[in-house]
Phi, psi and omega in degrees: 000312181293331178296316178297318180295322177298315179297317179299316179297316179297320178295320178296317178297317180297318180298313180293324177296315180295321177297318179295319179297316180296317179299316179297319180296316179297317179297318180296316179297317179298317179295313180300318181296317181293320177296317180298317178297318178299317180297316179297314179301315181297312182293325177295312181295322177295318178298317179295317178297318179298318179295318180296321180293323181292318188289000000 
C-alpha cells in the first residue's frame, strides 16, 4: 500500500515539476520573441531611415 502511495507522490511531484518547467519555457520563449520583435522593428526603422537619406 505504501509503495503505491510513494509512486503516486512521486508522480505528483514530477507533474508539478514539469508544469513549472513548461511555464518557465513558455515565459522564456515569450521574452525571446518580444526581444526579437523589438530588434526587427528597430532594424526596419533604421533601414527605412537609411533608404530615405540615400534617396
